[in-house]
C-alpha positions as CSV (number, residue, x, y, z in Angstrom):
1,M,-28.3,-28.3,-55.5
2,P,-32.0,-29.3,-56.0
3,L,-33.7,-30.6,-52.9
4,V,-34.6,-33.9,-54.6
5,I,-30.9,-34.6,-55.3
6,Q,-30.1,-33.6,-51.7
7,A,-32.7,-36.1,-50.5
8,G,-31.3,-38.9,-52.5
9,L,-27.8,-38.2,-51.3
10,W,-28.9,-38.1,-47.6
11,G,-30.8,-41.4,-48.1
12,L,-27.7,-42.9,-49.8
13,L,-25.5,-41.7,-46.8
14,S,-27.8,-43.4,-44.3
15,G,-28.0,-46.6,-46.4
16,S,-24.2,-46.7,-46.8
17,A,-24.1,-47.8,-43.2
18,L,-25.3,-51.2,-44.4
19,V,-22.3,-51.5,-46.6
20,L,-20.0,-50.3,-43.9
21,G,-21.5,-52.8,-41.5
22,A,-21.1,-55.5,-44.1
23,L,-17.4,-54.7,-44.5
24,I,-16.9,-55.0,-40.7
25,G,-19.0,-58.2,-40.5
26,T,-17.1,-59.8,-43.4
27,F,-13.5,-58.9,-42.6
28,A,-13.5,-58.5,-38.8
29,K,-14.5,-61.0,-36.1
30,L,-16.3,-58.9,-33.6
31,P,-17.7,-60.5,-30.5
32,Q,-21.5,-61.1,-30.7
33,R,-22.0,-58.9,-27.6
34,V,-20.3,-56.0,-29.4
35,I,-22.7,-56.4,-32.3
36,A,-25.7,-56.6,-30.0
37,G,-24.5,-53.5,-28.1
38,V,-24.4,-51.5,-31.3
39,M,-27.8,-52.8,-32.2
40,A,-29.2,-51.8,-28.8
41,F,-27.6,-48.3,-29.1
42,G,-29.1,-47.9,-32.5
43,A,-32.5,-49.0,-31.2
44,G,-32.3,-46.3,-28.5
45,V,-31.4,-43.6,-31.1
46,L,-34.4,-44.6,-33.3
47,I,-36.8,-44.6,-30.4
48,S,-35.7,-41.0,-29.6
49,A,-35.9,-39.9,-33.2
50,L,-39.4,-41.3,-33.8
51,S,-40.7,-39.9,-30.5
52,F,-39.3,-36.3,-30.7
53,D,-38.8,-35.8,-34.4
54,L,-41.2,-37.9,-36.4
55,M,-44.3,-38.1,-34.2
56,D,-43.9,-34.6,-32.8
57,E,-43.5,-33.2,-36.2
58,A,-46.4,-35.2,-37.6
59,Y,-48.7,-33.9,-34.8
60,R,-47.5,-30.3,-35.3
61,Q,-48.3,-30.5,-39.0
62,G,-51.5,-32.5,-39.2
63,G,-53.0,-33.0,-35.8
64,I,-53.9,-36.1,-33.9
65,A,-56.2,-37.7,-36.5
66,S,-53.6,-37.9,-39.3
67,T,-50.8,-38.8,-36.9
68,A,-52.6,-41.6,-35.1
69,S,-54.0,-43.1,-38.3
70,G,-50.7,-43.0,-40.0
71,F,-48.9,-44.4,-37.0
72,L,-51.2,-47.4,-36.8
73,A,-51.2,-47.9,-40.6
74,G,-47.4,-48.0,-40.6
75,A,-47.3,-50.6,-37.8
76,V,-50.0,-52.8,-39.5
77,V,-48.3,-52.7,-43.0
78,Y,-44.9,-53.4,-41.5
79,T,-46.1,-56.3,-39.4
80,A,-47.9,-57.9,-42.3
81,A,-44.9,-57.6,-44.6
82,N,-42.5,-58.8,-41.9
83,V,-44.6,-61.9,-41.4
84,L,-44.3,-62.7,-45.1
85,V,-40.5,-62.2,-45.4
86,S,-39.8,-64.0,-42.0
87,R,-41.6,-67.1,-43.3
88,R,-39.3,-67.1,-46.3
89,G,-36.0,-67.1,-44.5
90,A,-35.5,-63.6,-43.2
91,R,-36.7,-64.0,-39.6
92,H,-33.2,-63.6,-38.2
93,R,-31.8,-61.1,-40.7
94,K,-30.2,-59.0,-37.9
95,R,-28.5,-61.9,-36.2
96,S,-24.9,-62.9,-36.6
97,G,-24.0,-66.1,-35.1
98,T,-25.9,-69.3,-34.2
99,A,-25.8,-72.5,-36.3
100,E,-29.5,-72.1,-36.9
101,D,-29.0,-68.6,-38.2
102,A,-26.3,-69.8,-40.6
103,R,-28.5,-72.7,-41.7
104,Q,-31.4,-70.3,-42.4
105,S,-29.2,-67.8,-44.2
106,N,-28.2,-70.6,-46.6
107,E,-31.7,-71.9,-47.4
108,P,-32.9,-71.4,-51.1
109,G,-34.5,-68.1,-51.5
110,S,-33.3,-66.8,-48.1
111,G,-31.0,-64.2,-49.8
112,L,-33.9,-62.6,-51.5
113,A,-36.0,-62.7,-48.3
114,I,-33.2,-61.1,-46.3
115,A,-32.9,-58.4,-49.0
116,L,-36.6,-57.8,-48.9
117,G,-36.5,-57.7,-45.2
118,A,-33.8,-55.1,-45.1
119,L,-35.7,-53.0,-47.7
120,L,-38.8,-53.4,-45.4
121,D,-36.7,-52.1,-42.5
122,G,-35.1,-49.2,-44.4
123,I,-37.6,-47.8,-46.9
124,P,-39.9,-46.0,-44.3
125,E,-36.8,-44.5,-42.7
126,S,-35.4,-43.3,-46.1
127,I,-38.7,-41.9,-47.3
128,V,-39.1,-39.8,-44.1
129,I,-35.5,-38.4,-44.7
130,G,-36.7,-37.1,-48.1
131,V,-39.9,-35.8,-46.7
132,S,-38.0,-33.9,-43.9
133,L,-36.4,-31.7,-46.5
134,L,-39.7,-30.3,-47.6
135,E,-39.8,-28.1,-44.6
136,G,-37.2,-25.9,-46.2
137,V,-34.9,-25.9,-43.1
138,G,-32.6,-28.7,-44.2
139,V,-32.5,-32.4,-43.4
140,S,-33.2,-33.7,-39.9
141,L,-29.6,-34.6,-38.8
142,V,-31.0,-36.6,-35.9
143,T,-33.1,-38.7,-38.2
144,V,-30.2,-39.3,-40.6
145,A,-28.0,-40.3,-37.6
146,A,-30.7,-42.6,-36.2
147,V,-31.1,-44.4,-39.5
148,F,-27.4,-44.7,-40.0
149,L,-26.9,-46.2,-36.5
150,S,-29.7,-48.6,-37.0
151,N,-28.4,-49.7,-40.5
152,L,-24.9,-50.3,-39.2
153,P,-25.7,-53.3,-37.0
154,E,-28.1,-54.8,-39.5
155,G,-25.4,-54.9,-42.2
156,L,-22.8,-56.0,-39.7
157,S,-24.8,-58.8,-38.1
158,S,-26.4,-60.1,-41.3
159,A,-23.1,-60.1,-43.2
160,A,-21.4,-62.0,-40.4
161,G,-24.2,-64.6,-40.5
162,M,-24.0,-64.9,-44.3
163,R,-20.2,-65.3,-44.1
164,R,-20.6,-68.2,-41.6
165,A,-23.2,-69.7,-44.0
166,G,-20.6,-69.7,-46.7
167,R,-22.0,-66.9,-48.9
168,S,-19.5,-65.2,-51.2
169,K,-18.3,-61.7,-50.7
170,A,-19.8,-60.7,-54.1
171,Y,-23.2,-62.0,-52.9
172,I,-23.0,-60.2,-49.6
173,F,-21.9,-56.8,-51.0
174,G,-24.2,-57.2,-53.9
175,I,-27.2,-57.3,-51.5
176,W,-26.1,-54.5,-49.2
177,G,-24.8,-52.2,-52.0
178,G,-28.1,-52.6,-53.8
179,I,-30.1,-51.9,-50.7
180,A,-28.0,-48.8,-50.0
181,L,-28.8,-47.5,-53.5
182,A,-32.5,-48.3,-52.9
183,S,-32.4,-46.2,-49.7
184,G,-31.1,-43.2,-51.7
185,V,-33.9,-43.8,-54.3
186,A,-36.5,-44.1,-51.6
187,A,-35.4,-40.7,-50.1
188,L,-35.5,-39.1,-53.5
189,I,-39.0,-40.5,-54.2
190,G,-40.2,-39.4,-50.8
191,N,-39.1,-35.8,-51.5
192,S,-40.4,-35.6,-55.0
193,A,-43.7,-37.5,-54.5
194,F,-44.9,-35.4,-51.6
195,A,-43.5,-32.0,-52.7
196,E,-47.0,-30.7,-53.4
197,A,-48.7,-32.5,-50.6
198,G,-50.6,-30.8,-47.8
199,P,-49.7,-30.8,-44.1
200,A,-52.2,-33.6,-43.3
201,T,-50.7,-35.8,-45.9
202,I,-47.1,-35.1,-44.8
203,A,-48.1,-35.8,-41.2
204,F,-49.7,-39.1,-42.3
205,V,-46.6,-40.2,-44.2
206,T,-44.3,-39.2,-41.4
207,A,-46.4,-41.1,-38.9
208,V,-46.5,-44.2,-41.1
209,A,-42.7,-44.2,-41.1
210,A,-42.7,-43.8,-37.3
211,G,-45.2,-46.7,-36.8
212,A,-43.2,-49.0,-39.1
213,I,-40.0,-48.1,-37.3
214,L,-41.4,-48.8,-33.9
215,A,-42.9,-52.1,-35.0
216,M,-39.5,-53.1,-36.5
217,L,-37.7,-52.2,-33.2
218,A,-40.1,-54.3,-31.2
219,D,-40.1,-57.2,-33.6
220,T,-36.4,-57.4,-34.5
221,M,-33.8,-55.1,-33.1
222,V,-34.7,-55.0,-29.4
223,P,-35.3,-58.8,-28.9
224,E,-32.2,-59.8,-30.9
225,A,-30.0,-57.2,-29.1
226,F,-31.3,-58.5,-25.7
227,E,-30.7,-62.1,-26.6
228,T,-27.0,-61.5,-26.8
229,A,-26.3,-58.4,-24.6
230,H,-28.7,-59.7,-21.9
231,E,-28.8,-57.4,-18.8
232,Y,-26.8,-54.6,-20.5
233,A,-29.2,-54.2,-23.4
234,G,-31.5,-51.8,-21.5
235,L,-28.7,-49.6,-20.3
236,I,-27.1,-49.4,-23.8
237,T,-30.5,-48.6,-25.3
238,V,-31.0,-45.8,-22.8
239,A,-27.6,-44.4,-23.8
240,G,-28.6,-44.4,-27.4
241,F,-31.8,-42.6,-26.6
242,L,-30.1,-40.0,-24.5
243,A,-27.4,-39.4,-27.2
244,A,-30.1,-38.8,-29.9
245,F,-32.2,-36.7,-27.5
246,T,-29.2,-34.5,-26.6
247,L,-28.3,-34.1,-30.3
248,S,-31.9,-33.1,-31.2
249,R,-31.9,-30.4,-28.4
250,V,-28.5,-29.1,-29.3
251,V,-29.2,-29.0,-33.1
252,G,-32.7,-27.5,-32.5
253,A,-31.5,-24.8,-30.0
């Protein structure tokens, strides 16, 4: 199977967690602490992946200049875009439960803002999945697992919030199904667009994704997990980090 198709399928697999989360959030009434725990675990997995897979790989390929510049660029671009979508109704796109969250989820234009916010969270992750295949040693399973585990609570919590706001099932699954497909397309584009790129460019792109992911974690996942899980959020995040770190060592051994 051509690498570019493989990249698209891996991106689609990681994005499918949004639909799975939306199914759970729509049809099951999970306690908010459970949702927050999944989010905290996913945050820990992502921190491990960006530390030991993305940043380490970027530095190995392109050195500190490409890695540092890409890392900062990713954080700046993500933050600027996040401010825009947050002001248009997607500030609490990962939350599931308060009356304020439900009110905001039902504001005019908030559905589009939430969709754009989810794309903003997921596209850097999907692109780096596609780029990881360019090494010729197969996809980074740790990165795919990290993205999957971070997408699951986003689909779960946002779908639960939309359900409380009175959104239809067609509306909810239309948004998350479309974003899952977009994740596959982003991974496919990441693989094809950078197939001929040099090591410094690959390093820059990988570091951009890492910077955007870390900014996303600090802005959304970690604070919103802590708000509900409280004193257990740190422990659960550590468990997620350790699980991903162990997986990366075992797979890489």
